[in-house]
N, C-alpha and C positions, 0 to 999 in steps of 0.2 A: 504494500500500500504506500502511495506517495504522500506528499505534503498537501495539507488543506490549511488555508489561512489567508489572512488579509495583510496587505502592506498599506500603510497610510503614509502618503508623501506630501509634504508641504513646505512652505518657506515662511519662517517667522523668527523674530529675534528671541521670542519666548519659546520654550519647549511646547510642542504641539499638544502634549497631554494637559497643559494648563488652559487650553482653549475650551470654551463651552461646547463647541461643535463635536467634540469627541468625549464629552463628559461620561457617557455611558460605558466607555471602554477604559477610562483613565487608569484603573488599577491593573488592567490586563496587558497594556501596551508595553513593549520592550523596544528601547532605542537600538537601532542597528547601525545608523550612520548619521552624523551631523557634520555639515560642511561649514567652513568659515563664512560663507555668504548667506547662511541661514537655512539652507535646504536640509531637511530631516527625513529620514526613513524610519518608520516605526512598524512593528509587527505584532500581530495577535493571531496565534494559531486557532483553528476552529473550522467547523464544517458548515458554515454559512448560517447558523442559527442565531448569530449575534447581530445586533443593530449597530452598525459602525458609524451611523450618523449620516449626514447629508453633505455631499461635495460642495454644493452651492453655499451652504452655511459656512463650511470650513474656508472656502475661498474668500467669501465676504469678510469673515471674522479676521482672517490673517492678512487680508488685503493683497493676496498673491494667488497664483494658480495652485491647485491642489489636485491630487488624484488618489484613488483607491485601486489596488490590484487584488482581486480575489483569485487565489490559486486553487484549482480543483484537482486534487490527486496527482499533482506534479504534471498534469497532462495539458491543461489550458488555463487561461487567465481572463477573467472579466475585468476590463479597465473602465472605470468611471472617472471622468475628469471634469473640472470646472475652473473657470477663471472669472474674476470680478467683471470684466468687460465682455469677453467673448462667450460667456455662458457655459453650459454643460454639454457633454457628449459622452457616448458610450460605445466601446468597441470590444473586441476580444483578440487574444493572441492564441495561435494554434487553432485556427478555425475548423479544421477537419476533426480534431479531437473534440472541440466544443459541439460540433454537429452530433457526435456520438452521445453526448449528454442530453440532447434534445430528441433523441431517437424516436420515441413513440408520438411525439407531438405533431400536430398539423402545421405548426409554425417552424420556420427554418432559422438558421443563423442570421440570414439577411433580414428577417423580420424583427430580430432583437437588437442587432448591432450594425453600426455603420460599416459599409464596404471599406476594404483597406484603403483605396484611393481617397475616399471622403474622410476617413479617419486620419490619414496622413496630413491632409489639408488642415483639419481641425487641430491636430497636434502641432503643426507649424505655427498656427495662430496662438495656441496655448503657450508655446515656448517663447514666442515674440513678446507676449504679455509678461513673461518673466525676465525679459531683457536678453534673451538668447535668439540668435539667428541660426536656424537649422534648416538644412535642405530636406525636401520631402522624400527623395530617393532612398536614403538609408532607413528612414522610418517605414517606408513602404516595404522594404526588404524584410524588416522584422515583423510587420503586420501580416506578411504572406508566409512566414517561416513556420516550420514545425517546431515543436517543443523539444529540441535536441540540445543538450542531453536532458533538460528538464524545463518545465514551464517557469520555474523560479528564475533560472538563468536567462530565459527569453525575456522575462519581465525586466530584469536588470539591464539587459541589452537595450531594451526600449528606453529605459531611463537614461542610459548612456547617450543614445541618439537624440534624446530631448535636451541633452546638456545639463541634466540635473545631477546625476551621480556618475561621473566618468569612471569607466572601468580601467 
C-alpha cells in the first residue's frame, strides 16, 4: 500500500499552521520545508476523511497563492490551487491512475479536473501571482506524466516547475 495524505503549500511570513484557514488541521500538520522567501510545505497523512480547509481562504488569508496536493496511494494526486487575484482551479497528476479511481463512475477525469493544457495555463498565472515567471512546457510535461516512481515525487516535481520548492 502506498502513501495517502495531503500536502499544504503556501507562502507567509507566519507558519501556515497559525492561519485560521487550516485551523482544523493545526495539530496534525508537520512542516516538511520552509524557504527563506516564505514558501512552506506542510503534510498531514490520511485517507481523505479530513477537512483540510479551503484554498481560497488560505490564499486570501496569506495574501499569496496556495495549493493542496492530495496523494492517493502513491498513484495520483489531486491538486487544488488558488491565488488572491486569479482564483481557484483544480487538476490532477497521473491522470491515467486517477481514471482508475473513478472506474465505476459515469463521470471521467475530464469532468472533474482541468485538461493538462488548461491546467498549465492556470499554473503559469498562479506562479506569476507569486512573483515567478515559469514556462508552460515543463508544467505540461509533469501534468501529462505518470507517477514514476511515485505520485509524491511527481507532486514535488510540479512544485519545482512552479518555482516554489526547487529540487
